[in-house]
C-alpha positions in Angstrom: -29.0 112.3 18.4 -29.8 115.1 16.1 -28.7 117.7 19.0 -24.8 116.0 19.2 -25.5 116.1 15.0 -25.8 119.8 14.9 -23.0 120.7 17.2 -20.6 118.1 15.8 -19.9 120.5 12.8 -18.9 123.7 12.9 -21.5 125.2 10.7 -25.1 124.1 12.0 -26.4 124.0 8.4 -24.0 121.4 7.3 -25.9 118.8 9.6 -29.3 119.5 8.5 -29.2 116.7 5.7 -27.9 114.2 8.3 -30.6 115.3 10.5 -33.0 114.5 8.0 -32.3 111.6 6.9 -32.1 110.3 10.3 -35.8 111.6 10.8 -36.9 110.2 7.6 -35.4 106.7 9.1 -38.5 106.6 11.6 -41.3 106.2 8.6 -39.4 102.9 7.6 -38.3 101.3 11.0 -39.8 101.3 14.2 -39.2 103.9 16.8 -37.9 101.6 19.7 -34.9 100.2 16.2 -34.2 103.9 15.8 -33.8 104.8 19.2 -31.3 101.7 19.8 -29.5 102.8 16.4 -28.8 106.2 17.6 -28.2 105.4 21.1 -25.4 103.0 19.7 -24.0 105.6 17.3 -24.2 108.4 19.7 -22.2 106.1 22.3 -19.2 105.3 19.9 -19.3 109.4 19.0 -20.2 108.7 15.4 -23.2 111.4 14.3 -23.7 110.5 10.7 -26.5 109.1 8.7 -24.9 106.5 7.1 -23.7 105.0 10.7 -27.5 105.0 11.9 -28.7 103.6 8.8 -25.9 100.5 9.1 -26.9 99.9 12.6 -30.8 99.9 12.0 -29.8 97.3 9.4 -28.0 94.8 11.8 -30.8 95.3 14.2 -33.4 94.4 11.7 -31.9 91.2 10.7 -30.9 90.5 14.9 -34.9 91.1 15.2 -36.1 89.1 12.0 -33.9 86.3 12.7 -35.2 86.2 16.6 -38.7 86.4 15.2 -38.3 83.3 12.6 -36.6 81.0 14.9 -38.9 81.5 17.9 -41.7 79.9 15.7 -43.3 76.3 16.9 -43.0 73.6 14.8 -47.0 72.5 14.3 -48.1 69.6 11.8 -49.8 72.1 9.9 -47.0 74.0 8.9 -46.0 72.8 5.5 -42.6 73.3 4.1 -41.6 74.2 0.7 -40.9 70.6 -0.5 -44.9 69.7 0.3 -45.6 72.3 -2.9 -42.5 70.7 -5.1 -44.5 67.2 -4.3 -48.2 68.6 -5.0 -46.9 69.8 -8.7 -44.9 67.0 -9.3 -47.9 64.6 -8.5 
């Protein structure tokens, strides 16, 4: 992705900030999500930081929703109503 971003500009120096931004995203997001986002942006031939960031946000939301859906129900897990009942009692 970095190499493609550098080659997409007539003057490679114009892509430095894009490349640094994409590299900086690796500190905030898991590497496997960053690779998926870069792959998606590369496939549609959009070599920008914002495209990678948007794709990362989308992938992260999808990953978060699958994690929360996969939690098993258990009698010791209390919902928000439990705490409201305890305060009012």
